[in-house]
C-alpha beads as a LAMMPS data file, in Angstrom:
LAMMPS data file: protein, C-alpha beads

400 atoms
399 bonds

1 atom types
1 bond types

-500.0 500.0 xlo xhi
-500.0 500.0 ylo yhi
-500.0 500.0 zlo zhi

Masses

1 110.0

Atoms # bond

1 1 1 -249.415 87.898 414.243
2 1 1 -250.381 91.517 413.852
3 1 1 -252.107 92.978 416.901
4 1 1 -253.772 96.362 417.274
5 1 1 -253.703 97.628 420.845
6 1 1 -256.654 99.385 422.443
7 1 1 -254.981 102.755 421.827
8 1 1 -254.305 101.988 418.161
9 1 1 -250.685 100.794 418.183
10 1 1 -249.858 98.111 415.606
11 1 1 -247.566 95.330 416.854
12 1 1 -246.167 92.006 415.750
13 1 1 -246.371 89.332 418.398
14 1 1 -245.741 85.610 418.577
15 1 1 -243.741 83.039 420.473
16 1 1 -240.172 81.849 420.060
17 1 1 -239.881 78.444 418.405
18 1 1 -236.776 77.618 420.472
19 1 1 -239.246 75.746 422.713
20 1 1 -239.386 73.032 420.028
21 1 1 -236.255 70.870 419.541
22 1 1 -234.862 70.845 415.998
23 1 1 -231.513 71.762 414.504
24 1 1 -231.680 70.450 410.933
25 1 1 -233.744 72.109 408.233
26 1 1 -235.985 69.042 408.007
27 1 1 -236.592 69.156 411.765
28 1 1 -237.433 72.862 411.642
29 1 1 -239.908 72.305 408.806
30 1 1 -241.513 69.451 410.733
31 1 1 -241.970 71.682 413.793
32 1 1 -243.586 74.372 411.652
33 1 1 -246.042 71.955 410.058
34 1 1 -247.018 70.286 413.331
35 1 1 -246.532 72.246 416.539
36 1 1 -246.460 75.817 415.231
37 1 1 -249.444 75.204 412.954
38 1 1 -251.376 73.832 415.933
39 1 1 -250.640 76.987 417.961
40 1 1 -251.667 79.161 415.018
41 1 1 -254.970 77.311 414.736
42 1 1 -255.672 78.118 418.377
43 1 1 -254.790 81.812 418.445
44 1 1 -255.062 83.070 414.846
45 1 1 -257.290 80.769 412.790
46 1 1 -257.498 81.944 409.201
47 1 1 -255.013 84.770 409.789
48 1 1 -251.360 85.315 408.942
49 1 1 -249.292 84.122 411.894
50 1 1 -246.060 85.893 412.787
51 1 1 -243.112 83.750 413.823
52 1 1 -240.370 84.284 416.343
53 1 1 -238.290 81.763 414.429
54 1 1 -235.252 80.041 415.899
55 1 1 -232.685 78.911 413.315
56 1 1 -229.373 77.553 414.577
57 1 1 -226.211 77.320 412.544
58 1 1 -227.066 73.924 411.011
59 1 1 -230.401 74.991 409.497
60 1 1 -229.084 78.435 408.592
61 1 1 -226.149 76.944 406.680
62 1 1 -228.456 74.575 404.790
63 1 1 -230.604 77.488 403.660
64 1 1 -227.805 79.954 402.948
65 1 1 -225.817 77.446 400.852
66 1 1 -228.734 76.286 398.700
67 1 1 -230.866 78.938 396.955
68 1 1 -233.383 76.292 395.898
69 1 1 -233.788 75.130 399.511
70 1 1 -234.265 78.724 400.663
71 1 1 -236.877 79.375 397.983
72 1 1 -238.706 76.172 398.945
73 1 1 -238.581 77.088 402.656
74 1 1 -240.042 80.523 401.936
75 1 1 -242.795 78.868 399.887
76 1 1 -243.535 76.504 402.790
77 1 1 -243.985 79.462 405.125
78 1 1 -246.329 81.099 402.639
79 1 1 -248.334 77.904 402.235
80 1 1 -248.725 77.592 405.997
81 1 1 -249.779 81.221 406.386
82 1 1 -246.634 82.164 408.343
83 1 1 -244.464 85.256 408.151
84 1 1 -241.244 85.959 410.069
85 1 1 -240.832 89.237 411.914
86 1 1 -238.007 88.174 414.217
87 1 1 -235.403 85.442 414.524
88 1 1 -233.641 84.159 417.622
89 1 1 -229.959 84.131 416.646
90 1 1 -228.681 83.670 420.203
91 1 1 -228.149 79.862 420.394
92 1 1 -225.677 78.831 417.689
93 1 1 -225.755 75.097 418.424
94 1 1 -228.203 72.538 419.797
95 1 1 -230.442 74.371 422.272
96 1 1 -232.138 71.133 423.345
97 1 1 -228.950 69.198 424.080
98 1 1 -228.780 67.248 427.333
99 1 1 -226.439 69.927 428.697
100 1 1 -226.327 73.458 427.283
101 1 1 -225.203 75.647 430.214
102 1 1 -222.476 78.191 429.225
103 1 1 -222.055 76.677 425.748
104 1 1 -225.103 78.697 424.650
105 1 1 -222.924 81.850 424.628
106 1 1 -220.357 80.407 422.227
107 1 1 -219.087 81.453 419.772
108 1 1 -219.048 84.948 421.249
109 1 1 -218.899 88.313 419.515
110 1 1 -215.088 88.411 419.452
111 1 1 -215.139 85.716 416.769
112 1 1 -215.578 85.607 413.028
113 1 1 -217.830 82.569 413.513
114 1 1 -220.495 84.584 415.345
115 1 1 -220.456 87.330 412.714
116 1 1 -220.561 84.827 409.837
117 1 1 -223.515 82.974 411.341
118 1 1 -225.346 86.255 411.896
119 1 1 -224.657 87.503 408.365
120 1 1 -225.978 84.273 406.850
121 1 1 -228.969 84.279 409.193
122 1 1 -229.835 87.834 408.147
123 1 1 -229.624 86.926 404.457
124 1 1 -231.998 84.018 405.076
125 1 1 -234.386 86.213 407.071
126 1 1 -234.473 88.831 404.318
127 1 1 -235.569 86.168 401.807
128 1 1 -238.526 84.968 403.881
129 1 1 -242.043 86.431 403.906
130 1 1 -242.320 89.175 406.480
131 1 1 -242.585 92.907 407.148
132 1 1 -240.130 95.487 405.879
133 1 1 -238.535 95.890 409.331
134 1 1 -237.320 92.747 411.126
135 1 1 -235.099 91.852 414.074
136 1 1 -232.523 89.276 415.167
137 1 1 -231.685 88.731 418.833
138 1 1 -228.155 87.690 419.754
139 1 1 -225.929 87.087 422.765
140 1 1 -224.830 90.311 424.468
141 1 1 -221.150 89.664 423.851
142 1 1 -220.393 86.287 425.392
143 1 1 -219.971 84.504 428.697
144 1 1 -218.713 87.196 431.058
145 1 1 -215.674 85.328 432.385
146 1 1 -214.558 84.680 428.788
147 1 1 -215.161 88.226 427.501
148 1 1 -213.892 90.554 430.241
149 1 1 -213.194 93.425 427.820
150 1 1 -216.422 94.723 426.234
151 1 1 -214.459 96.917 423.868
152 1 1 -213.061 93.807 422.163
153 1 1 -216.562 93.042 420.860
154 1 1 -217.183 96.350 419.157
155 1 1 -215.259 95.698 415.930
156 1 1 -217.269 92.598 415.032
157 1 1 -220.551 94.240 416.009
158 1 1 -219.807 97.281 413.859
159 1 1 -218.890 94.975 410.985
160 1 1 -222.199 93.197 411.450
161 1 1 -224.015 96.532 411.311
162 1 1 -222.270 97.201 407.986
163 1 1 -223.362 93.767 406.763
164 1 1 -226.964 94.602 407.635
165 1 1 -226.783 98.024 405.990
166 1 1 -225.534 96.433 402.763
167 1 1 -228.277 93.798 402.957
168 1 1 -230.903 96.502 403.387
169 1 1 -229.627 98.298 400.294
170 1 1 -229.725 95.064 398.276
171 1 1 -232.999 93.604 399.535
172 1 1 -235.097 96.489 400.821
173 1 1 -235.475 94.640 404.146
174 1 1 -234.246 96.460 407.257
175 1 1 -232.914 94.163 409.975
176 1 1 -231.825 95.307 413.418
177 1 1 -229.433 93.104 415.382
178 1 1 -230.503 93.189 419.029
179 1 1 -228.084 92.374 421.847
180 1 1 -229.843 90.427 424.603
181 1 1 -228.429 91.127 428.080
182 1 1 -228.485 88.154 430.430
183 1 1 -226.968 87.467 433.848
184 1 1 -223.297 86.512 433.470
185 1 1 -223.009 87.709 429.879
186 1 1 -220.670 90.552 428.943
187 1 1 -223.570 92.983 429.214
188 1 1 -226.070 92.085 431.903
189 1 1 -227.293 95.298 433.564
190 1 1 -228.729 98.495 432.131
191 1 1 -225.700 100.399 433.439
192 1 1 -223.370 98.124 431.460
193 1 1 -225.480 98.460 428.309
194 1 1 -225.484 102.261 428.554
195 1 1 -221.721 102.364 429.064
196 1 1 -221.020 99.979 426.182
197 1 1 -223.228 101.731 423.634
198 1 1 -221.997 105.208 424.637
199 1 1 -218.290 104.336 424.575
200 1 1 -217.986 101.635 421.953
201 1 1 -220.934 101.578 419.531
202 1 1 -222.941 104.766 419.045
203 1 1 -219.913 106.953 418.167
204 1 1 -219.174 104.643 415.219
205 1 1 -221.842 106.113 412.973
206 1 1 -225.341 105.952 411.554
207 1 1 -225.091 102.354 410.359
208 1 1 -224.655 101.304 413.992
209 1 1 -227.566 103.445 415.175
210 1 1 -229.774 102.075 412.429
211 1 1 -228.910 98.385 412.634
212 1 1 -227.901 97.662 416.255
213 1 1 -230.143 97.762 419.290
214 1 1 -231.337 95.789 422.260
215 1 1 -233.491 92.746 422.881
216 1 1 -235.158 93.432 426.236
217 1 1 -235.770 90.100 427.943
218 1 1 -238.096 90.796 430.858
219 1 1 -236.972 87.672 432.732
220 1 1 -233.283 88.567 432.485
221 1 1 -233.715 92.147 433.648
222 1 1 -236.058 91.191 436.469
223 1 1 -233.379 88.848 437.826
224 1 1 -231.201 91.958 438.268
225 1 1 -233.900 93.577 440.455
226 1 1 -234.125 96.411 437.911
227 1 1 -237.186 98.628 437.762
228 1 1 -238.422 97.969 434.216
229 1 1 -239.989 101.380 433.587
230 1 1 -236.989 103.337 434.860
231 1 1 -234.551 101.140 432.921
232 1 1 -236.503 101.454 429.666
233 1 1 -236.644 105.238 430.079
234 1 1 -232.891 105.425 430.596
235 1 1 -232.263 103.384 427.451
236 1 1 -234.616 105.563 425.412
237 1 1 -232.973 108.744 426.709
238 1 1 -229.609 107.363 425.562
239 1 1 -230.899 106.681 422.044
240 1 1 -230.720 102.878 422.364
241 1 1 -233.508 101.230 420.390
242 1 1 -235.437 98.270 421.806
243 1 1 -235.821 96.195 418.649
244 1 1 -237.760 93.419 420.343
245 1 1 -239.045 92.432 423.760
246 1 1 -238.991 88.857 424.970
247 1 1 -241.824 88.333 427.394
248 1 1 -241.095 85.930 430.238
249 1 1 -241.111 85.661 434.022
250 1 1 -238.312 84.716 436.395
251 1 1 -238.613 83.079 439.818
252 1 1 -238.728 85.290 442.920
253 1 1 -238.066 83.927 446.417
254 1 1 -239.438 86.087 449.204
255 1 1 -238.164 84.192 452.233
256 1 1 -234.621 82.907 451.671
257 1 1 -234.285 82.262 455.400
258 1 1 -237.065 79.684 455.272
259 1 1 -235.888 76.136 454.490
260 1 1 -239.168 75.182 452.782
261 1 1 -238.959 78.241 450.519
262 1 1 -235.375 77.436 449.552
263 1 1 -236.316 73.830 448.849
264 1 1 -239.125 74.999 446.547
265 1 1 -236.632 76.996 444.483
266 1 1 -233.948 74.293 444.476
267 1 1 -236.513 71.986 442.856
268 1 1 -235.837 74.002 439.677
269 1 1 -232.173 72.963 439.573
270 1 1 -231.763 70.867 436.406
271 1 1 -228.812 69.917 434.173
272 1 1 -229.614 71.539 430.824
273 1 1 -229.574 75.315 431.292
274 1 1 -227.851 77.823 433.561
275 1 1 -230.143 79.230 436.241
276 1 1 -228.295 82.301 437.452
277 1 1 -229.339 83.726 440.828
278 1 1 -229.172 87.273 442.196
279 1 1 -229.738 87.919 445.890
280 1 1 -230.677 91.324 447.293
281 1 1 -229.246 92.095 450.741
282 1 1 -230.114 94.990 453.037
283 1 1 -227.557 97.765 452.882
284 1 1 -226.017 99.482 455.851
285 1 1 -228.092 102.302 457.382
286 1 1 -228.507 105.036 454.797
287 1 1 -227.150 102.888 451.951
288 1 1 -229.043 101.052 449.185
289 1 1 -229.348 97.251 449.078
290 1 1 -226.437 95.244 447.730
291 1 1 -226.603 92.397 445.207
292 1 1 -224.847 89.037 445.262
293 1 1 -224.684 86.878 442.121
294 1 1 -224.257 83.159 441.462
295 1 1 -223.805 81.569 438.048
296 1 1 -226.163 78.643 438.799
297 1 1 -228.346 77.192 441.534
298 1 1 -225.705 74.683 442.743
299 1 1 -223.399 77.616 443.579
300 1 1 -226.084 79.003 445.889
301 1 1 -226.520 75.621 447.579
302 1 1 -222.775 75.467 448.173
303 1 1 -222.822 78.834 450.004
304 1 1 -226.318 78.630 451.425
305 1 1 -225.465 79.993 454.871
306 1 1 -224.558 83.369 453.315
307 1 1 -227.358 83.446 450.768
308 1 1 -230.151 82.786 453.244
309 1 1 -229.503 86.177 454.880
310 1 1 -230.770 87.965 451.761
311 1 1 -234.068 89.866 451.550
312 1 1 -234.980 88.059 448.333
313 1 1 -233.556 85.899 445.545
314 1 1 -234.367 85.982 441.875
315 1 1 -233.531 83.102 439.558
316 1 1 -233.165 82.957 435.765
317 1 1 -235.713 80.297 434.899
318 1 1 -238.256 81.192 432.220
319 1 1 -241.527 80.150 433.836
320 1 1 -244.989 80.490 432.204
321 1 1 -245.965 84.135 431.972
322 1 1 -249.426 83.734 433.449
323 1 1 -248.272 81.740 436.473
324 1 1 -248.155 83.496 439.847
325 1 1 -245.928 80.950 441.632
326 1 1 -246.174 78.940 444.845
327 1 1 -246.884 81.897 447.070
328 1 1 -247.849 79.746 450.033
329 1 1 -244.149 78.863 450.437
330 1 1 -242.798 82.234 449.337
331 1 1 -241.866 81.267 445.764
332 1 1 -243.401 83.743 443.364
333 1 1 -242.627 85.064 439.899
334 1 1 -241.716 88.387 438.337
335 1 1 -244.911 88.537 436.276
336 1 1 -245.526 92.126 437.409
337 1 1 -242.194 93.149 435.861
338 1 1 -242.976 91.935 432.348
339 1 1 -246.459 93.445 432.531
340 1 1 -245.091 96.838 433.594
341 1 1 -242.281 96.777 431.042
342 1 1 -244.445 95.727 428.103
343 1 1 -247.209 98.188 428.916
344 1 1 -244.735 101.055 429.236
345 1 1 -242.725 100.288 426.114
346 1 1 -245.847 99.809 424.007
347 1 1 -247.580 102.920 425.335
348 1 1 -244.490 104.986 424.499
349 1 1 -244.215 103.518 421.003
350 1 1 -240.780 102.059 421.778
351 1 1 -241.274 98.491 420.563
352 1 1 -243.138 96.741 417.749
353 1 1 -241.879 93.151 418.123
354 1 1 -243.045 91.093 421.110
355 1 1 -242.067 87.457 421.557
356 1 1 -243.174 85.120 424.339
357 1 1 -240.115 83.093 425.308
358 1 1 -241.040 80.315 427.701
359 1 1 -238.798 77.535 426.411
360 1 1 -238.411 75.520 429.620
361 1 1 -241.479 73.259 429.529
362 1 1 -239.360 70.097 429.241
363 1 1 -237.314 70.975 432.337
364 1 1 -240.032 72.361 434.623
365 1 1 -240.628 70.391 437.816
366 1 1 -243.066 67.614 436.943
367 1 1 -245.885 68.884 439.164
368 1 1 -245.814 72.392 437.681
369 1 1 -245.589 71.095 434.140
370 1 1 -248.608 68.849 434.703
371 1 1 -250.545 71.674 436.360
372 1 1 -249.915 74.218 433.620
373 1 1 -250.464 71.783 430.757
374 1 1 -253.629 70.516 432.394
375 1 1 -254.969 74.023 432.883
376 1 1 -254.313 74.787 429.210
377 1 1 -255.955 71.656 427.808
378 1 1 -253.274 69.022 428.135
379 1 1 -250.956 69.671 425.177
380 1 1 -247.852 71.849 424.917
381 1 1 -249.350 73.642 421.919
382 1 1 -252.394 74.523 424.044
383 1 1 -250.115 75.898 426.756
384 1 1 -248.197 77.995 424.213
385 1 1 -251.470 79.368 422.870
386 1 1 -252.454 80.259 426.442
387 1 1 -249.178 82.171 426.807
388 1 1 -249.961 84.260 423.726
389 1 1 -253.500 84.843 424.988
390 1 1 -252.089 86.074 428.321
391 1 1 -249.917 88.608 426.511
392 1 1 -252.776 89.750 424.289
393 1 1 -254.989 90.223 427.332
394 1 1 -252.444 92.619 428.865
395 1 1 -252.089 94.541 425.603
396 1 1 -255.823 94.958 425.040
397 1 1 -257.273 95.517 421.599
398 1 1 -257.405 92.721 419.041
399 1 1 -256.436 91.610 415.519
400 1 1 -254.943 94.321 413.370

Bonds

1 1 1 2
2 1 2 3
3 1 3 4
4 1 4 5
5 1 5 6
6 1 6 7
7 1 7 8
8 1 8 9
9 1 9 10
10 1 10 11
11 1 11 12
12 1 12 13
13 1 13 14
14 1 14 15
15 1 15 16
16 1 16 17
17 1 17 18
18 1 18 19
19 1 19 20
20 1 20 21
21 1 21 22
22 1 22 23
23 1 23 24
24 1 24 25
25 1 25 26
26 1 26 27
27 1 27 28
28 1 28 29
29 1 29 30
30 1 30 31
31 1 31 32
32 1 32 33
33 1 33 34
34 1 34 35
35 1 35 36
36 1 36 37
37 1 37 38
38 1 38 39
39 1 39 40
40 1 40 41
41 1 41 42
42 1 42 43
43 1 43 44
44 1 44 45
45 1 45 46
46 1 46 47
47 1 47 48
48 1 48 49
49 1 49 50
50 1 50 51
51 1 51 52
52 1 52 53
53 1 53 54
54 1 54 55
55 1 55 56
56 1 56 57
57 1 57 58
58 1 58 59
59 1 59 60
60 1 60 61
61 1 61 62
62 1 62 63
63 1 63 64
64 1 64 65
65 1 65 66
66 1 66 67
67 1 67 68
68 1 68 69
69 1 69 70
70 1 70 71
71 1 71 72
72 1 72 73
73 1 73 74
74 1 74 75
75 1 75 76
76 1 76 77
77 1 77 78
78 1 78 79
79 1 79 80
80 1 80 81
81 1 81 82
82 1 82 83
83 1 83 84
84 1 84 85
85 1 85 86
86 1 86 87
87 1 87 88
88 1 88 89
89 1 89 90
90 1 90 91
91 1 91 92
92 1 92 93
93 1 93 94
94 1 94 95
95 1 95 96
96 1 96 97
97 1 97 98
98 1 98 99
99 1 99 100
100 1 100 101
101 1 101 102
102 1 102 103
103 1 103 104
104 1 104 105
105 1 105 106
106 1 106 107
107 1 107 108
108 1 108 109
109 1 109 110
110 1 110 111
111 1 111 112
112 1 112 113
113 1 113 114
114 1 114 115
115 1 115 116
116 1 116 117
117 1 117 118
118 1 118 119
119 1 119 120
120 1 120 121
121 1 121 122
122 1 122 123
123 1 123 124
124 1 124 125
125 1 125 126
126 1 126 127
127 1 127 128
128 1 128 129
129 1 129 130
130 1 130 131
131 1 131 132
132 1 132 133
133 1 133 134
134 1 134 135
135 1 135 136
136 1 136 137
137 1 137 138
138 1 138 139
139 1 139 140
140 1 140 141
141 1 141 142
142 1 142 143
143 1 143 144
144 1 144 145
145 1 145 146
146 1 146 147
147 1 147 148
148 1 148 149
149 1 149 150
150 1 150 151
151 1 151 152
152 1 152 153
153 1 153 154
154 1 154 155
155 1 155 156
156 1 156 157
157 1 157 158
158 1 158 159
159 1 159 160
160 1 160 161
161 1 161 162
162 1 162 163
163 1 163 164
164 1 164 165
165 1 165 166
166 1 166 167
167 1 167 168
168 1 168 169
169 1 169 170
170 1 170 171
171 1 171 172
172 1 172 173
173 1 173 174
174 1 174 175
175 1 175 176
176 1 176 177
177 1 177 178
178 1 178 179
179 1 179 180
180 1 180 181
181 1 181 182
182 1 182 183
183 1 183 184
184 1 184 185
185 1 185 186
186 1 186 187
187 1 187 188
188 1 188 189
189 1 189 190
190 1 190 191
191 1 191 192
192 1 192 193
193 1 193 194
194 1 194 195
195 1 195 196
196 1 196 197
197 1 197 198
198 1 198 199
199 1 199 200
200 1 200 201
201 1 201 202
202 1 202 203
203 1 203 204
204 1 204 205
205 1 205 206
206 1 206 207
207 1 207 208
208 1 208 209
209 1 209 210
210 1 210 211
211 1 211 212
212 1 212 213
213 1 213 214
214 1 214 215
215 1 215 216
216 1 216 217
217 1 217 218
218 1 218 219
219 1 219 220
220 1 220 221
221 1 221 222
222 1 222 223
223 1 223 224
224 1 224 225
225 1 225 226
226 1 226 227
227 1 227 228
228 1 228 229
229 1 229 230
230 1 230 231
231 1 231 232
232 1 232 233
233 1 233 234
234 1 234 235
235 1 235 236
236 1 236 237
237 1 237 238
238 1 238 239
239 1 239 240
240 1 240 241
241 1 241 242
242 1 242 243
243 1 243 244
244 1 244 245
245 1 245 246
246 1 246 247
247 1 247 248
248 1 248 249
249 1 249 250
250 1 250 251
251 1 251 252
252 1 252 253
253 1 253 254
254 1 254 255
255 1 255 256
256 1 256 257
257 1 257 258
258 1 258 259
259 1 259 260
260 1 260 261
261 1 261 262
262 1 262 263
263 1 263 264
264 1 264 265
265 1 265 266
266 1 266 267
267 1 267 268
268 1 268 269
269 1 269 270
270 1 270 271
271 1 271 272
272 1 272 273
273 1 273 274
274 1 274 275
275 1 275 276
276 1 276 277
277 1 277 278
278 1 278 279
279 1 279 280
280 1 280 281
281 1 281 282
282 1 282 283
283 1 283 284
284 1 284 285
285 1 285 286
286 1 286 287
287 1 287 288
288 1 288 289
289 1 289 290
290 1 290 291
291 1 291 292
292 1 292 293
293 1 293 294
294 1 294 295
295 1 295 296
296 1 296 297
297 1 297 298
298 1 298 299
299 1 299 300
300 1 300 301
301 1 301 302
302 1 302 303
303 1 303 304
304 1 304 305
305 1 305 306
306 1 306 307
307 1 307 308
308 1 308 309
309 1 309 310
310 1 310 311
311 1 311 312
312 1 312 313
313 1 313 314
314 1 314 315
315 1 315 316
316 1 316 317
317 1 317 318
318 1 318 319
319 1 319 320
320 1 320 321
321 1 321 322
322 1 322 323
323 1 323 324
324 1 324 325
325 1 325 326
326 1 326 327
327 1 327 328
328 1 328 329
329 1 329 330
330 1 330 331
331 1 331 332
332 1 332 333
333 1 333 334
334 1 334 335
335 1 335 336
336 1 336 337
337 1 337 338
338 1 338 339
339 1 339 340
340 1 340 341
341 1 341 342
342 1 342 343
343 1 343 344
344 1 344 345
345 1 345 346
346 1 346 347
347 1 347 348
348 1 348 349
349 1 349 350
350 1 350 351
351 1 351 352
352 1 352 353
353 1 353 354
354 1 354 355
355 1 355 356
356 1 356 357
357 1 357 358
358 1 358 359
359 1 359 360
360 1 360 361
361 1 361 362
362 1 362 363
363 1 363 364
364 1 364 365
365 1 365 366
366 1 366 367
367 1 367 368
368 1 368 369
369 1 369 370
370 1 370 371
371 1 371 372
372 1 372 373
373 1 373 374
374 1 374 375
375 1 375 376
376 1 376 377
377 1 377 378
378 1 378 379
379 1 379 380
380 1 380 381
381 1 381 382
382 1 382 383
383 1 383 384
384 1 384 385
385 1 385 386
386 1 386 387
387 1 387 388
388 1 388 389
389 1 389 390
390 1 390 391
391 1 391 392
392 1 392 393
393 1 393 394
394 1 394 395
395 1 395 396
396 1 396 397
397 1 397 398
398 1 398 399
399 1 399 400
């Protein structure tokens, strides 16, 4: 939906529909008519509701291959009072499969398949109701162990920028493709992003500057123990555009040496998604802290005697953005990081697209899921509406 901040900045904000299972076009349409409409009725009754739409390869292909289906889908969005300002083009396949793990990064940006999917997704997005300037988030390269050479990704990304420039000329819709750094992807830290853009992308020309950028996921960057304000300033100084921000919290463990604290975090180990962990360890006298990384919670369990000497752990698990954690046992969240990052980026006019991305409701520990759903009214759609309300409260202002 459009939102006018207290200081007069006009934004588009919504939530990512990747929280709702659905790969086929019929499943996506069903989600829009039921769950998304219910959220809209809670947070924007009678108003146009902006979507952070997730379309995987199956639904995208169905729309791209059938002009009549695409026209009908656009009409459905209009009828429901929806417009699309951003699309999540990161997961190519079934994001609600029993096991996703590292498969979510495939195909990576070395492949024609990733570029083809993105080109078709952009053509679909341009045909849907929405603002003149739109965004697509995508994997920041691929799974790091499978894409050790960042330079190998640049050719396909530049070609995608050319695709988007041609689409803008033909349709009048400007789309920016936004790489989304994540722990254990090719680009995960701000330092790696700065190096990659400076060496491999920005020198390639204006089409790259205009149509490539970054999706800043506040959960992912918090896991790296990055200061959000300093990191965002460094990106801006380098001329890297933040096309969209995904608003989410990670888990933060204050007392890794405490068995009860570790047990509270290990309760979040589940089989569907990767939950990468970064531990911060005290440096030698006069030296900064050091970081240790694990690709998933079981890897930390397997080496627990080393990990428990850390000052703190942070874990990639998108928990509800208004939740403060189980602080009585030392398990908190990085809520302060997303608040600081969003406030700074918005105040500096560096972002217009904000998307709440808490997609983990089905895999939360049962007690937390029941607590958060109960506090919101009992239904997932109520909890999603509460997430949007929490973001709006931090932004101030009201409907545009």
